[in-house]
C-alpha positions as CSV (number, residue, x, y, z in Angstrom):
1,Q,84.2,116.8,127.4
2,V,84.0,113.8,125.1
3,Q,84.4,110.2,126.2
4,L,85.5,107.5,123.8
5,V,85.0,103.8,124.5
6,E,86.5,101.2,122.1
7,S,85.5,97.6,121.7
8,G,86.2,94.7,119.3
9,G,89.8,93.9,119.7
10,G,91.2,90.5,120.2
11,L,93.3,87.7,118.7
12,V,92.9,86.8,115.1
13,Q,94.9,84.6,112.7
14,P,96.8,86.0,109.7
15,G,94.4,86.7,106.9
16,G,91.5,87.1,109.2
17,S,89.2,90.0,110.0
18,L,88.2,92.1,113.0
19,R,85.8,95.0,113.4
20,L,86.5,97.7,116.0
21,S,83.9,100.1,117.4
22,C,84.3,103.4,119.2
23,A,81.3,105.0,120.9
24,A,81.5,108.7,121.7
25,S,79.5,110.4,124.5
26,G,79.4,113.8,126.1
27,S,79.8,116.9,123.9
28,T,79.9,115.0,120.7
29,F,78.4,118.0,118.8
30,R,81.8,119.6,118.9
31,I,83.4,116.7,117.1
32,N,83.7,116.6,113.3
33,V,86.6,114.2,112.7
34,M,86.9,110.8,114.4
35,G,89.6,108.3,113.7
36,W,91.8,105.4,114.7
37,Y,95.5,105.4,115.5
38,R,97.6,102.4,116.5
39,Q,100.8,101.8,118.4
40,A,102.9,98.7,118.2
41,P,105.6,97.9,120.8
42,G,108.7,100.0,120.3
43,K,107.0,102.1,117.6
44,E,105.4,105.5,117.4
45,R,101.7,105.9,117.3
46,E,100.5,106.1,113.7
47,L,97.3,107.1,111.9
48,V,95.2,104.2,110.7
49,A,92.2,106.0,109.3
50,G,90.0,109.1,109.8
51,I,86.4,110.1,108.8
52,T,84.5,113.3,108.9
53,R,80.8,113.8,109.7
54,G,80.3,114.0,106.0
55,A,82.0,110.6,105.5
56,S,85.2,111.9,103.9
57,T,87.9,109.4,104.7
58,N,91.7,109.1,104.8
59,Y,93.9,106.1,105.5
60,G,97.4,105.3,106.4
61,D,99.4,103.9,103.6
62,S,99.9,100.5,105.3
63,V,96.2,99.8,105.6
64,K,94.8,101.2,102.3
65,G,92.7,98.6,100.5
66,R,92.4,96.4,103.6
67,F,90.8,98.5,106.2
68,T,87.5,100.5,106.0
69,I,86.4,103.2,108.3
70,S,82.7,104.1,108.7
71,R,80.6,106.2,111.0
72,D,77.1,106.3,112.4
73,N,76.5,109.9,113.3
74,A,73.2,109.2,115.0
75,K,75.0,106.8,117.4
76,S,78.2,108.9,117.6
77,T,80.0,105.7,116.7
78,V,82.9,105.0,114.4
79,Y,83.8,101.6,113.1
80,L,87.0,100.1,111.7
81,Q,86.6,97.0,109.5
82,M,90.0,95.3,109.2
83,N,90.5,92.6,106.6
84,S,93.5,90.6,105.4
85,L,95.2,91.1,108.8
86,T,99.0,90.4,109.1
87,A,101.3,90.2,112.1
88,E,102.4,93.8,111.3
89,D,98.9,95.0,112.2
90,T,99.4,93.8,115.8
91,A,99.1,96.9,118.0
92,V,97.0,98.7,120.5
93,Y,94.3,100.6,118.5
94,Y,93.1,103.9,119.9
95,C,90.1,105.9,119.0
96,H,90.7,109.6,118.5
97,A,88.5,112.7,118.3
98,P,90.0,116.2,118.1
99,D,88.0,119.2,119.2
100,L,89.4,121.7,116.7
101,I,87.7,124.6,118.4
102,K,89.0,124.0,121.8
103,G,92.3,122.7,120.5
104,V,92.2,119.5,122.5
105,S,92.3,115.8,121.5
106,Y,90.3,113.0,123.1
107,W,91.5,109.4,123.2
108,G,90.0,106.1,124.0
109,Q,91.6,103.7,126.4
110,G,92.9,101.5,123.6
111,T,92.0,98.0,122.5
112,Q,94.6,95.3,121.7
113,V,94.7,93.6,118.3
114,T,97.0,90.6,118.0
115,V,97.4,88.8,114.7
116,S,99.1,85.5,115.3
117,S,98.8,81.9,114.3
């Protein structure tokens, strides 16, 4: 089992920045990829960014050039630096870690990000 705990959400003005953190615990040795998804009201959950243990990254089209994902393997923690935030970034952000061997996905509880003036 893997537990994921997010932190760092909140209210920010348009153009501002936030940094999210996700700390993993439990059987973290089973996890290669960690990432972030988000879900806005009335919309489907979408990929924000993902990162492997080797620091290979991928991003959703809507956040490329504004968001940066990083990872500290020693701390089993993944970060999401979000810059130039807009109202369209308002959503609940979820940390995600798939166990590809067991074929299960672990999710955090979610953290609210609200971009508003």
